N, C-alpha and C positions, 0 to 999 in steps of 0.2 A: 366803021361801027365795029369790025371785026378786031380791031387794033384794041379799041377800048376793053372789050369783052375779053381778050387776052391779057391784059393787064389785070382786069378784076378776077378773072378765074385762075391765073397761074400766078402772078408775082403778090397779088394781097396775100393769098394764103402760105404762100413761103415765106413773105415778111413776118407774119402773125406767127407763123412756125417759128421762126430763129427767133422774135422778140420773147416767146414763149418759154423756149428753150435757154435765153440767157436769163431769163426774169428766175428762172426754176431752179436749171441746173447748173449754172455758173456757182450759185452759192451752196450748191449741193458739192462740188468739187470743191471748193473752200473750206467746207466743212469737214469732206472727207480729208483732206489734207492735216485739218488740225486734228482730225480724229488719228490719223497715223503718226503725225508726231506723239500725240498723247500714247499711244499703244507703245511706241517706243520708249517713252520716259517712263511707263509703268514696268515694262519688262524690265527695264535699268534696275527700278527702285525695288523690283522683286527679287533682282538676281543679288544686290545687295543684302534686300532682308534674308535672303536663304544663306548667305555668307554670313550673316550676321548671328542669325539665328545657329548653324552649326557652330560657331564660334562660341557661342553662349553655352552650349551643349557639352561641348568640350570643355570650357571652362568650369560647369558645373560636375562634370565626372572628375576633372583634376581634383576640385574643391573636396569631393567626396572620399579620394582615394587618399589625400593631405589628412583628411580629418579620422579614417581608419588609421594612417600610419600614425595619426598622433594618439587616437587610444589604443594602439600596439604598443607603441614607445612609450607613451604615460606620462611623457613631460608637460606636465598641467602646473599652472599656478596653484598650491594649496591657500587655503585661509587657516588653517586650525594646526598648530604645533603638534596636536596629537596624532594627526594623520602622518605624520613624517616618520620614515621608516629608514633612516639617513645611518642613525649611530647604529642599530643591528648591521645593517650591510657592511659598515668600517671594520665590525667587531670581529676578529679572527681568535680564536681558541688556542692558549699557549699553550704548544705543543712540545715544546724544547727542541724542534728540530727547525720547522720553517717561522715559526713566532716564537721569540724568546720572550718577548714583555711587550705590554703595549698599554696605552691610557689613552683617554680620549675626554677631553675640557668642551664642554656645549655652552656658549655664548649666550645671553639674552637677545632675545629678539630688538633691535634697533630698528627707526622707521628711514626709509631712504631718503634725502632731500630732492633728488634726480627723478623724475617722473618718468620713467621710457615709457613712450605710446601712450602717455595719460594716465597711467596705473599708478594707483598707489601701492606704494611695496614697503613692506619690513623684510630685514634680513638678521641672518645671526649666522655664526662663525661656529664650525663645528672641527676644533684641532685636533689631532690623532698624532700621537708618538708611538713609533715601533721600533722595536729591534728584531730582526729576521731575516728572511731570505729576501730578494729582490722581487723573485716571482710573487710571493706572500704580500709585499706592499703594493704591488701592481695590481693583484688581483682584488684589494681594498679596494684601490681606486677604479677600477673597472667594475665595481658590483655600486661603487656609491655613483659613476656615472648612470650607470643601469638604474639609478632610483627613479620611482616615478613621478617625483615632484622635478622643480627645476632648481639645478644646482651648478656650482661653477668652482673647480679646482681654482682656489686663490692663488698658493703657494704651494710648494714642493719643495723640501731641502733634505738631501741624501747626504749620508756621510758613512765612509768604508768603518767596518766595526770589527775587525779578523776577517772571519768569513761570512761573515751577516752585513747588511747595514742598516743603519740608524736613520728613520725617516722621521720626518715632520710633514704633515699635510694638513692644510687650509682648507675647507672646502664652506664655501658660502650656499646657504640655501634661503631661497626665497619665497615668501609669503604674500599673497594679496592679501590688503586691510579690507574688510568688510567695508560697503559705503554705508554711511551713518543715514539712517532714516531721517529725515526732518518733517515737523509737524506742520 
């Protein structure tokens, strides 16, 4: 009988304890392993998010600096011809030294068939003929390029005329067509 009591009081509780551990602890170990893997995935996703957030903030700062530069340089598309200052910028006073003669011919606005970046654009050509010093011609070009609209020097022709040069400059000026309102 001693032997039966030993089995009942020693081995049965140990077996029940092992069974309880197996029923409770093993699933917890499995869940803990899954939680550890989820924690690693979360840490990786958090790192990616932080990198993307930093990149987004860097891009926003760059966009703000580009907008500021655009405002400073002012090369924006105009919609109205009256806003254009290209003719006063090209005009030079005839002083008999740097500028001997100058004439400016302003063309009409004409629609562009091509639509860069999907924009509806008009353009007009402003042609300047000048006789004067080389420096005066390029000063006029420099101020035309600095004009706060979108301009492009389309053609430049220079000919020697004694001590001076005769220049013909064609500048294209671009205007955005206002979108028509539809009922």
